[in-house]
Each structure stands twice: as C-alpha cells, then as structure tokens.
C-alpha positions in Angstrom: 9.3 2.1 4.0 10.8 -1.0 5.6 13.3 -1.8 2.8 17.0 -1.6 3.5 19.2 0.5 1.2 20.5 -1.7 -1.6 24.2 -2.2 -1.6 24.8 -0.5 1.8 27.0 -2.2 4.3 24.9 -2.2 7.5 27.9 -3.3 9.6 30.0 -0.2 8.7 30.6 3.0 10.6 27.5 5.2 10.0 24.8 7.2 11.8 21.2 5.9 11.5 17.7 7.3 12.3 15.6 4.3 13.2 11.8 4.3 13.4 9.7 1.4 14.9 5.9 1.3 15.2 3.8 -0.6 17.8 1.8 -3.4 16.2 -1.6 -2.1 15.3 -0.5 1.4 16.2 -1.7 0.9 19.8 -0.8 3.8 22.1 0.9 1.6 24.7 4.0 3.5 25.3 2.7 6.8 26.7 0.2 9.7 26.4 0.5 13.2 25.1 0.1 16.0 27.6 0.5 19.8 27.3 -0.8 22.5 25.0 0.6 23.0 21.4 0.9 26.8 21.9 3.1 26.5 25.1 6.7 27.4 24.5 9.6 25.0 25.1 10.6 25.0 28.8 7.1 25.8 29.9 5.7 22.9 32.0 2.6 22.9 29.8 4.7 22.4 26.6 3.7 19.2 24.7 5.5 16.1 25.9 5.0 12.4 26.3 4.3 10.9 29.7 5.6 7.3 29.5 3.7 4.3 30.7 5.6 1.6 32.6 6.0 -0.2 29.3 7.2 2.9 27.6 9.8 3.3 30.4 11.0 -0.3 29.9 11.3 0.4 26.1 13.3 3.6 26.8 15.6 1.6 29.1 16.1 -1.1 26.5 17.1 1.4 23.8 19.5 3.2 26.1 21.0 -0.2 27.1 22.1 -0.7 23.5 25.5 0.9 24.1 26.2 -1.5 27.0 25.4 -4.6 24.9 27.2 -3.2 21.8 30.1 -0.9 22.9 30.7 0.0 19.2 27.3 1.8 19.1 26.5 5.2 20.7 22.9 6.2 21.4 22.6 9.8 20.2 18.9 10.5 20.7 15.6 8.9 21.5 11.9 10.0 21.3 9.3 7.6 22.5 5.8 8.4 21.2 2.6 6.7 22.2 2.6 4.3 19.3 6.1 4.5 17.8 9.7 5.3 18.5 12.4 7.4 16.8 16.0 6.8 17.8 19.4 7.8 16.5 22.3 5.4 16.6 26.0 6.0 15.8 27.9 2.9 14.8 31.4 4.1 15.7 33.2 0.9 14.8 32.7 -2.0 12.4 30.0 -4.4 13.7 30.3 -8.1 13.5 26.7 -8.4 12.5 24.0 -6.6 10.5 22.4 -3.6 12.2 19.1 -5.4 11.8 20.3 -8.0 14.3 20.9 -5.2 16.8 17.3 -4.0 16.3 16.1 -7.5 16.6 17.8 -7.9 19.9 16.2 -4.6 21.1 12.8 -5.9 20.0 13.3 -9.1 21.9 14.1 -7.2 25.1 11.0 -5.1 24.6 8.8 -8.1 24.0 10.0 -9.6 27.3 8.8 -6.5 29.1 5.6 -6.6 27.1 4.9 -10.1 28.3 6.0 -9.5 31.9 3.6 -6.5 32.1 0.7 -8.7 30.9 0.1 -7.2 27.5 0.7 -10.4 25.5 -2.3 -12.6 25.1 -2.9 -16.1 23.9 -3.9 -16.7 20.2 -7.4 -15.9 19.4 -10.0 -18.7 19.1 -10.3 -18.1 15.4 -6.5 -18.3 14.9 -6.4 -21.5 17.0 -9.2 -23.0 15.0 -7.5 -22.1 11.7 -4.2 -23.4 12.9 -5.9 -26.6 14.1 -7.6 -27.1 10.7 -4.3 -26.5 9.0 -2.5 -29.1 11.2 -5.3 -31.6 10.6 -5.0 -31.0 6.8 -1.2 -31.4 7.0 -1.5 -34.6 8.9 -4.1 -36.0 6.4 -1.9 -35.0 3.5 1.1 -36.7 5.2 -0.9 -39.9 5.8 -2.1 -39.9 2.2 1.4 -39.3 1.0 2.8 -42.2 3.1 0.1 -44.5 1.8 0.8 -43.6 -1.8 4.5 -43.8 -1.3 4.1 -47.3 0.1 2.0 -48.2 -2.9 4.6 -46.7 -5.1 7.4 -48.8 -3.5 5.3 -52.0 -4.1 4.8 -51.0 -7.7 8.4 -50.2 -8.1 9.3 -53.7 -6.8 6.8 -55.2 -9.2 8.3 -53.2 -12.1 11.8 -54.7 -11.3 10.5 -58.1 -12.3 11.2 -59.0 -16.0 7.5 -59.5 -16.8 6.3 -56.4 -15.1 5.1 -53.4 -17.3 4.2 -50.1 -15.7 0.7 -48.9 -16.2 -0.6 -45.3 -16.6 -2.4 -45.5 -13.3 0.8 -46.6 -11.6 2.8 -43.8 -13.1 0.2 -41.2 -12.0 0.1 -42.6 -8.5 3.8 -42.5 -8.2 4.1 -38.9 -9.4 1.2 -37.8 -7.1 2.8 -39.4 -4.1 6.1 -37.6 -4.9 4.3 -34.3 -5.2 2.3 -34.7 -2.0 5.4 -35.9 -0.1 7.4 -32.9 -1.3 4.6 -30.5 -0.4 4.4 -32.0 3.1 8.1 -31.6 3.5 7.9 -27.9 2.6 5.1 -27.5 5.1 7.2 -28.8 7.9 10.3 -26.8 6.9 8.5 -23.5 6.5 5.9 -22.5 9.1 2.9 -20.6 7.8 3.4 -17.1 9.4 0.0 -15.9 8.2 -1.4 -17.8 11.3 0.6 -15.6 13.7 -1.6 -13.4 15.8 0.9 -10.6 16.0 -1.5 -8.0 17.3 -1.7 -9.9 20.6 1.6 -11.6 20.7 4.2 -9.0 19.9 4.8 -5.4 20.8 6.4 -4.1 17.6 5.2 -4.4 14.0 7.3 -6.4 11.6 10.5 -4.6 10.4 11.7 -1.1 10.9 12.6 2.0 8.9 16.0 3.6 8.7 17.6 6.7 7.3 21.3 6.9 6.8 23.1 10.2 7.6 24.4 11.6 4.3 24.9 15.4 4.6 26.2 18.2 6.7 23.6 19.6 9.1 21.4 16.6 8.8 22.1 15.2 12.2 20.9 18.4 13.9 17.8 18.4 11.8 17.1 14.8 12.9 17.6 15.7 16.6 15.2 18.7 16.1 12.7 16.5 14.5 12.7 14.1 17.5 12.4 17.0 19.9 9.5 18.5 18.0 7.6 15.3 17.7 5.3 15.8 20.7 4.5 19.3 19.6 3.7 18.2 16.1 1.4 15.5 17.4 -0.4 18.1 19.6 -0.9 20.4 16.6 -2.2 17.5 14.5 -4.7 16.5 17.1 -5.9 20.1 17.5 -6.3 20.5 13.7 -6.8 17.0 12.6 -8.5 17.7 9.3 -5.6 19.8 8.0 -3.0 17.0 8.7 -5.0 14.1 7.3 -3.8 12.8 3.9 -6.5 12.9 1.3 -6.1 10.9 -1.9 -7.9 11.1 -5.2 -8.3 14.8 -5.6 -8.8 15.5 -9.3 -8.0 18.9 -10.8 -8.3 19.0 -14.6 -6.4 16.0 -16.0 -4.3 15.3 -12.9 -5.1 13.4 -9.6 -3.4 14.5 -6.4 -2.9 13.5 -2.8 -3.2 16.5 -0.4 -2.3 17.7 3.1 -3.6 21.0 4.4 -6.5 23.3 3.8 -8.2 22.0 0.6 -10.6 25.0 0.6 -7.7 27.2 -0.7 -8.4 25.5 -4.1 -11.8 27.3 -4.1 -10.4 30.8 -3.8 -11.5 32.8 -6.8 -8.1 34.5 -7.3 -5.0 32.4 -7.6 -1.6 33.2 -9.2 1.3 31.1 -10.4 4.7 31.7 -9.0 7.3 31.0 -11.7 10.7 32.6 -11.7 13.6 31.6 -14.1 17.0 30.7 -12.8 18.6 33.5 -14.8 17.2 36.3 -12.6 19.7 38.4 -10.6 19.5 38.8 -6.8 17.9 42.2 -7.2 15.4 40.9 -9.7 14.5 38.1 -7.5 13.9 40.4 -4.5 11.7 42.6 -6.7 9.6 39.5 -7.7 9.4 38.5 -4.0 7.9 41.9 -3.1 5.5 41.8 -6.0 4.2 38.4 -5.0 3.9 39.4 -1.4 1.7 42.4 -2.5 -0.5 40.0 -4.5 -0.9 37.6 -1.5 -1.8 40.5 0.8 -4.5 41.6 -1.6 -6.3 38.2 -1.2 -4.6 36.2 -4.0 -3.6 32.6 -3.2 -0.2 31.9 -4.7 0.5 28.5 -6.3 4.1 27.3 -6.6 6.2 24.2 -7.1 9.2 26.1 -5.5 11.7 24.7 -8.0 14.1 27.6 -8.6 15.9 29.6 -6.0 13.6 32.6 -6.6 10.5 30.5 -6.2 11.8 29.0 -3.0 12.5 32.6 -1.6 8.9 33.6 -2.5 7.5 30.6 -0.7 9.6 31.3 2.4 8.6 35.0 2.4 4.9 34.2 2.0 5.0 31.6 4.9 6.9 34.1 7.1 4.2 36.7 6.4 1.5 34.3 7.4 -0.2 34.4 3.9 -1.9 31.6 2.1 0.0 29.3 -0.3 -0.5 26.1 -2.4 2.7 24.1 -2.9 3.1 21.4 -5.5 5.4 18.7 -4.1 7.2 16.2 -6.4 7.4 13.8 -3.4 4.3 11.7 -3.0 2.4 10.8 0.2 1.5 7.6 1.9 -1.2 7.3 4.6 1.3 8.3 7.4 2.9 11.2 5.6 3.1 14.6 7.4 4.2 18.0 6.3 7.7 19.1 7.0 8.2 20.8 10.4 8.6 24.2 8.7 5.1 23.9 7.4 3.3 22.8 10.6 2.3 26.2 11.8 1.0 27.3 8.4 -1.0 24.0 8.1 -2.5 24.3 11.5 -3.6 27.9 10.7 -5.3 26.7 7.5 -3.0 28.9 5.3 -1.1 26.0 3.5 -2.0 23.2 1.1 0.5 20.6 -0.3 -0.5 18.8 -3.5 1.4 15.7 -4.6 0.7 14.5 -8.1 3.0 11.4 -8.1 3.1 8.3 -6.0 5.1 8.0 -2.8 8.7 6.7 -3.1 10.9 5.7 -0.1 13.9 7.6 -1.5 13.7 11.0 -3.1 14.8 11.0 -6.7 16.4 14.1 -8.2 14.1 16.4 -10.2 14.4 16.1 -14.0 13.7 18.8 -16.5 10.6 16.8 -17.6 9.3 16.7 -14.0 9.8 20.5 -13.6 7.9 21.2 -16.8 5.1 18.9 -15.8 4.8 20.6 -12.4 4.7 24.1 -14.0 1.9 22.9 -16.3 -0.1 21.5 -13.3 0.3 24.9 -11.6 -1.1 26.6 -14.7 -4.1 24.3 -14.7 -4.8 24.8 -10.9 -4.7 28.6 -11.3 -7.0 28.5 -14.3 -9.8 26.6 -12.4 
C-alpha cells in the first residue's frame, strides 16, 4: 500500500488522496464522539474531537499551501490514528511530492516532541545498539591489526627472495573483507535499531491515490466526510467489519467481511444474468430475484454484468440479504465500500474475496469471470 505508481511523475500537476497512519496505530490525534444513527447536522452526529496534537497536525497540513504555493489543500479528515487529505498540485513542483509529505511529517514530529510524546530509546534498544557498537569497534580493531600485518607481509613480498604463503594470502583477504564490512557499517546505519514507536509520530511511508476519472474527486471528499460515521458503525458492530481470513468453501479459500452466518442459510440462489438481455428482460429478472429474497432466499452474486449489478442494488435498497463475491482481495485493514456500510451493520451483507489483495485493481478477464461464477455455484450448493 505504500508503493508509488511506477512511471508516474510526482512533480506534475495532479490531484492526490494521501493517507498517513500513526506509528503503532495509537489514537493520539483525537477521539470519536457521537452516535452512528444521528443525521448530519445533528450535534450528536459522529465526529472527531481533536487532541492538542491533532490540532497541531491539522494546522501543519493546512499550512502546506503557504510553504508550497503550487499546492492547494482541498480536504482533510483527521482520525484518531490516521489522516486522509486531498492535495491539488496546480503547478509543476521542483521536487517529488514525497519530499512535501516528508516536510509535513517533520513539522508534526516537532509538535509531537514539544507536547512530550516522544520518549528516549528503550533500555533493550539501547543495549542492542551498545552491543552492536562494541562489535563494530572490535571488528574495526581486528581489521586494523590484520591490515597492518598485511602491509608488513606486502613489504616482505616485495623483496626478491620473499614468497607469499597460503596463510599470508588468507590473512590479507580476510583483512580486506573485514575492512570493507566495517566501511559499509559506518556508511549505512542499521535502521532496525530505531525505536520508532516512541520516537516518531507517523509510521514509515504513506499511501497515495491519483485522481483519474470524472466524479472521483467528489467521491473522495464524501469518503473523508463519512469517515467518522463509518468508524462509529464499525465500533457498534465490530464483528461484521472485521476481516476474517482462511474461510474454506469447497475447493476455494476466501477472506470475508460481513455476516458469515449468511453462508449457513438453507436456501441460497445464484444471480447470473447474461449481457445480451434487454432492459425489459433485466427488469423482469430484478423483480424475480427480489421475490426470491423476500421469501427468505439469500442471493449470491459476483455482480459482473449490468443486470447482476442492478439486482445487487435493488436487493440492498430493499434491505434484503446478499452474499457478494468480490474479485478484489482484502488486507487486514480493508473495509467495505461506503455503499455497503449500512447493510453490513445490519447483518444483511457478506463480501467474500477469493484472491489476494492487490494495491491496484486490475481489469476483470473472462477467465476471472468464469471462475467467480463457478465459485458462486459451489457456494449455493453447500
């Protein structure tokens, strides 16, 4: 999730959605207040009350435009343990966007230290670092001794009567190896000794999405606005929003989000509509599947064709149960799309992902579609 897009010019004019997480996912930036069922505009609607550190982080983000006039801040949502922000690079930058993010992190870390959150390295880390230093010094001393011996041997070898021995050659080669190793140790610090959990606010790296289509910017802004409500819903119905891995059905293993008990319903039906159907035929199929769902049948669909997608939307709008096979895999922090939150919270929805998570969504192939339909058949038959 932290990789940059290969081949993209991160100094060019584009709009970016940036996500940063607090090191160790510590809720240092604020706390969630409000009720998930309260409407927007209601004082009890879910929102984040920022801590003093959260306010300093917000100010650092909003200050980006002052430091870099080529960049406009379009939106920001500070959450207890992470941040989402939208930046518009209006003019060509003279540096990689990553350098801008690095500067923002530096400003936040200054506030983090000033407010007393940063701590000294742990005793264990100090002990490990001390042992490493002592080992490096010992290796350097040994290398110097062997190098000195090697020089003396080299001088002896320059005499007409001197003949190099095997022991001398081995010592010389070992000295060169140790000397090179010591040089590398000095040039490249061992970052594994860093106690980042106590010394830094942000986790290493950041995630970015690059605006690519019409309407995407408004969806991003809505996503940021809805973030507190989605968090409130997840906390109220934690089990339905927890990613579960290793669910085996027949020959396939899935990751799942939602109500897994839907798999145990005795009556399930596959939703499969060909692309050749007319609008009238699709509507007839939608009505038929709605009747099935109202009779207690759980529908199972990969929602590939237009008709299948319309059935899925109609079922969700009617507050009826549905199992959706998603071609896009999950990681531990995956969440259902915002359009599925209400159905997940009510226990009416289950998403099954048969394939591993990928940072970028790849286009569906015919082979993938056929595989998904076969999986649906297997789920319905169980």
